C-alpha positions in Angstrom: 0.0 0.0 0.0 0.9 3.6 -0.4 0.6 6.4 2.2 -2.2 5.7 4.6 -4.1 8.5 6.3 -6.9 8.1 8.9 -9.4 10.9 8.6 -11.7 12.0 11.4 -14.7 14.3 10.9 -17.1 15.7 13.5 -17.8 19.3 12.5 -21.6 19.1 12.7 -23.9 16.1 12.9 -22.0 13.3 11.2 -19.4 11.2 13.2 -17.1 9.8 10.6 -13.7 8.1 10.2 -12.0 6.8 7.0 -8.7 5.4 5.8 -7.6 6.7 2.4 -4.4 5.7 0.5 -2.3 8.4 -1.2 -5.1 10.9 -1.2 -7.4 9.1 -3.7 -8.1 5.4 -2.9 -10.7 4.8 -0.2 -9.8 1.8 1.9 -12.6 2.2 4.5 -15.2 4.7 5.5 -17.6 4.7 8.5 -20.3 7.3 9.1 -22.7 7.6 12.0 -25.5 10.0 11.0 -27.4 12.0 13.6 -30.2 13.0 11.2 -32.9 11.0 13.1 -31.9 12.7 16.4 -32.2 16.2 15.0 -35.2 15.7 12.7 -37.7 16.2 15.5 -36.3 19.7 16.0 -36.1 20.6 12.3 -32.4 21.3 12.6 -29.1 20.5 14.3 -29.1 21.0 18.1 -25.4 21.6 19.1 -25.8 20.1 22.5 -27.2 16.9 21.1 -24.6 16.8 18.4 -21.7 17.1 20.8 -23.1 14.3 23.1 -23.7 12.0 20.2 -20.1 12.5 18.9 -18.8 11.6 22.4 -20.7 8.4 22.3 -19.8 7.3 18.8 -16.4 8.7 17.9 -14.2 5.8 19.2 -16.5 3.0 17.9 -16.5 4.7 14.5 -12.7 5.1 14.4 -12.3 1.4 15.5 -14.7 0.3 12.7 -12.8 2.2 10.1 -9.5 0.7 11.2 -11.0 -2.7 11.4 -12.5 -2.5 8.0 -9.2 -1.5 6.6 -7.4 -4.3 8.5 -5.0 -1.8 10.0 -3.7 -0.8 13.4 -2.8 2.8 14.4 0.9 2.1 14.0 0.3 1.2 10.3 -0.8 4.8 9.5 1.3 7.5 8.1 -0.8 10.3 9.6 -4.0 11.2 11.3 -6.0 14.0 9.7 -8.8 15.7 11.6 -11.3 18.5 10.9 -10.1 21.6 12.8 -12.4 24.2 11.4 -15.1 25.5 10.7 -18.1 23.9 12.5 -19.9 23.6 15.8 -17.2 24.2 18.4 -18.3 21.4 20.8 -18.5 18.9 17.9 -15.1 19.9 16.5 -13.5 19.5 19.9 -14.7 15.9 20.2 -13.0 14.9 16.9 -9.9 17.0 17.6 -9.4 15.6 21.1 -9.7 12.1 19.8 -7.2 12.7 17.0 -4.7 14.2 19.4 -5.1 11.3 21.8 -4.5 8.8 19.1 -1.5 10.7 17.7 0.0 11.0 21.2 -0.3 7.3 22.1 0.8 6.0 18.7 3.4 8.6 17.6 1.6 9.0 14.3 1.8 12.6 13.0 -1.2 14.8 13.3 -2.6 17.0 10.5 -5.3 19.7 10.9 -7.8 20.1 8.0 -10.1 22.9 7.0 -13.5 21.4 6.4 -14.5 23.6 3.4 -11.2 23.0 1.7 -11.8 19.3 2.2 -15.1 19.5 0.4 -13.4 21.0 -2.6 -10.8 18.2 -2.5 -13.6 15.6 -2.5 -14.6 16.8 -6.1 -11.0 16.2 -7.2 -10.7 12.7 -5.8 -12.5 10.8 -8.7 -10.4 12.6 -11.3 -7.5 11.0 -13.1 -5.7 14.4 -13.8 -5.2 17.3 -11.4 -7.8 20.0 -12.1 -5.7 22.9 -10.7 -6.1 25.8 -11.2 -9.9 25.7 -11.2 -13.0 27.4 -9.9 -14.6 25.7 -6.8 -18.2 26.2 -5.7 -19.0 25.0 -2.2 -22.7 24.8 -1.6 -24.2 23.4 1.5 -26.5 24.1 4.5 -24.0 26.6 5.9 -21.9 27.7 3.0 -22.4 29.0 -0.5 -19.1 30.3 -1.7 -16.8 30.5 -4.8 -13.0 30.0 -4.6 -10.2 30.1 -7.1 -8.4 26.8 -6.3 -4.8 27.2 -7.4 -3.8 23.9 -5.7 -5.4 21.6 -3.1 -3.8 23.8 -0.4 -4.3 27.2 -1.9 -7.9 28.5 -2.1 -8.8 32.1 -2.6 -12.4 33.1 -1.8 -13.9 35.4 -4.4 -17.7 35.4 -3.7 -20.2 34.2 -1.1 -23.8 34.4 -0.1 -25.0 37.7 1.3 -27.5 35.9 3.6 -28.8 32.4 3.6 -26.8 29.5 2.2 -28.5 27.5 -0.5 -28.9 24.5 1.7 -30.4 26.6 4.5 -32.9 28.0 2.0 -33.9 24.4 1.0 -34.5 23.6 4.7 -36.6 26.7 5.2 -38.7 26.1 2.1 -39.1 22.4 3.2 -40.6 23.7 6.5 -42.9 26.1 4.6 -44.2 23.1 2.5 -44.5 20.8 5.5 -41.7 18.5 4.4 -39.2 16.6 6.5 -35.6 17.4 7.6 -33.1 17.6 6.0 -35.0 19.7 3.5 -32.8 19.4 0.4 -33.6 15.8 -0.5 -37.3 16.3 0.5 -37.8 19.4 -1.7 -35.9 17.7 -4.6 -38.1 14.6 -4.4 -41.3 16.7 -4.5 -39.9 18.8 -7.3 -39.9 15.8 -9.6 -43.7 15.9 -9.5 -43.9 19.6 -10.4 -43.4 22.1 -13.2 -40.1 24.1 -12.7 -41.6 26.9 -14.9 -44.9 27.2 -13.1 -43.9 30.0 -10.8 -41.5 32.9 -11.7 -39.5 33.0 -8.5 -36.7 35.7 -8.5 -33.0 35.1 -9.3 -30.5 37.2 -7.5 -28.5 39.7 -9.5 -26.1 42.2 -7.8 -26.7 45.9 -8.5 -23.1 46.4 -9.4 -22.9 43.4 -11.6 -20.4 41.5 -9.4 -20.6 37.8 -8.8 -22.4 36.7 -5.7 -25.4 34.8 -4.1 -28.5 35.7 -2.1 -31.3 33.3 -1.3 -33.2 35.3 1.4 -35.4 37.0 -1.1 -36.2 33.8 -2.9 -37.2 32.1 0.4 -39.5 35.1 1.2 -41.0 34.9 -2.3 -41.9 31.3 -1.7 -43.5 32.2 1.7 -45.5 35.1 0.1 -46.7 32.8 -2.7 -48.1 30.1 -0.5 -49.8 32.9 1.5 -51.6 34.0 -1.6 -49.6 37.1 -2.0 -50.6 38.5 1.4 -47.5 39.0 3.5 -49.5 39.3 6.7 -51.6 36.2 6.1 -51.0 33.0 8.1 -48.9 30.3 6.4 -51.4 27.6 5.2 -51.3 24.0 6.3 -49.3 21.9 3.9 -52.4 20.0 2.7 -53.9 23.4 1.7 -51.0 24.4 -0.6 -52.5 23.0 -3.8 -49.4 23.6 -5.9 -46.8 22.3 -3.5 -45.0 20.3 -6.2 -44.9 23.3 -8.5 -43.6 25.5 -5.7 -40.9 22.9 -4.9 -39.9 22.5 -8.6 -39.9 26.3 -9.3 -37.9 27.0 -6.1 -35.3 24.3 -6.9 -35.0 25.7 -10.5 -34.4 29.2 -9.2 -31.7 28.0 -6.8 -30.0 26.0 -9.6 -30.2 28.8 -12.1 -28.6 31.2 -9.6 -25.8 28.8 -8.7 -25.0 27.9 -12.3 -25.3 31.4 -13.7 -23.0 33.0 -11.1 -20.5 30.1 -11.2 -20.1 30.2 -15.0 -19.8 34.0 -14.9 -17.0 33.7 -12.4 -15.2 31.0 -14.4 -15.3 33.3 -17.5 -14.1 36.3 -15.5 -11.1 34.4 -14.1 -10.4 32.4 -17.3 -10.8 29.1 -15.6 -11.9 26.1 -17.6 -12.6 23.6 -14.9 -15.2 23.8 -12.1 -15.4 21.7 -9.0 -18.8 21.6 -7.2 -18.9 20.3 -3.7 -20.9 20.3 -0.4 -24.2 18.7 0.5 -26.3 20.5 -2.2 -23.9 19.0 -4.8 -26.0 15.9 -4.3 -28.9 17.6 -6.0 -29.7 15.9 -9.3 -31.0 19.0 -11.1 -27.9 21.0 -10.1 -25.6 18.3 -11.5 -27.6 18.1 -14.8 -27.8 21.9 -15.4 -24.2 22.7 -14.3 -22.7 20.0 -16.5 -24.9 20.8 -19.5 -24.3 24.6 -19.4 -20.6 24.2 -18.6 -20.2 21.9 -21.6 -22.0 24.4 -23.8 -19.6 27.1 -22.6 -16.5 24.9 -23.4 -15.9 24.2 -19.7 -15.9 21.1 -17.5 -17.8 20.6 -14.3 -16.9 17.9 -11.8 -18.8 16.6 -8.7 -17.8 14.1 -5.9 -19.7 10.9 -5.7 -23.0 11.6 -3.9 -21.8 9.8 -0.8 -18.8 12.1 -0.5 -20.9 15.4 -0.9 -22.2 15.5 2.6 -19.9 15.6 5.6 -17.5 12.6 5.6 -14.0 11.6 6.7 -12.9 10.5 3.2 -12.4 14.1 2.1 -10.6 14.9 5.4 -8.1 12.0 4.9 -7.7 13.0 1.2 -6.8 16.6 1.9 -4.9 15.4 5.0 -2.6 13.4 2.7 -1.8 16.6 0.7 -1.0 18.5 3.9 1.1 15.6 5.3 3.2 15.3 2.2 3.7 19.1 2.1 5.1 18.8 5.7 2.2 20.8 7.2 2.0 18.9 10.5 0.4 20.0 13.7 1.3 19.4 17.4 -0.8 18.9 20.4 -1.5 22.6 20.7 -3.8 22.4 17.6 -7.1 24.0 18.5 -10.6 24.0 17.0 -12.2 27.1 15.6 -15.9 27.6 14.6 -14.9 30.0 11.8 
């Protein structure tokens, strides 16, 4: 085998560990999802997330090592999410990684969670895509970066308000759908007409690239209220065009993401686009981004769906890049929510 990296991820509501060889080949991956625990609250509860990580982190790490048929001493490095995320959740994963590094003598590597999402889109590729444009779109982030290398990302645009995934969750709540909202809205959208309702697409006044989804979310709310901003939100069963609302909303989000991303690629003369984060699972986004990118003479690349949401494979992958660049951490490594 080549270089073996154990990745540990606990930034939000997934407890994950994975072993990846030489930054690309997945040897094992274990994920404990907390979705069922948080679904009753309609969103992630930090206290519950932290406690669940405490209960599951060591069994998940043990499972990943066992599936890979490895011991700690067989590893070349231990990579762990250091930032950003829920501070209590981050500290569980970071403390675990520090302890394992201390007792085994295996080097420790800190990884930026968002940079790792970008790296996940690179992992299936046979050739390096750098330099390229990267779109990270999730429940907490909607941002564009110029990725000059796996370790050099320059932010160039971000959402002014809600992230795209957050807007999906809020519209799911308006329509009486489950949590997480993205997959639920996408499923309902397949039954509706994406052109039925002319929801707004954000355009900046100065013509610069950027994102905003607060106005779109509000437009959905006003629509289901019959155009009366002061009216009560109707019960889900009383929204007769729910599927059309879901499809039209999804199309507006996809249009905004694709339009702004392709504009940025053109402005910065970048021919390759990496799309990552939880919303990168969205089937319609994948279809439209790849189709329109191809028409523009560009290429758009996505991670496998299982590596779009939070996972430790991407942490181990980027951790390998940092390890071989000599970017090691010591036991003073600290977590940061930002």
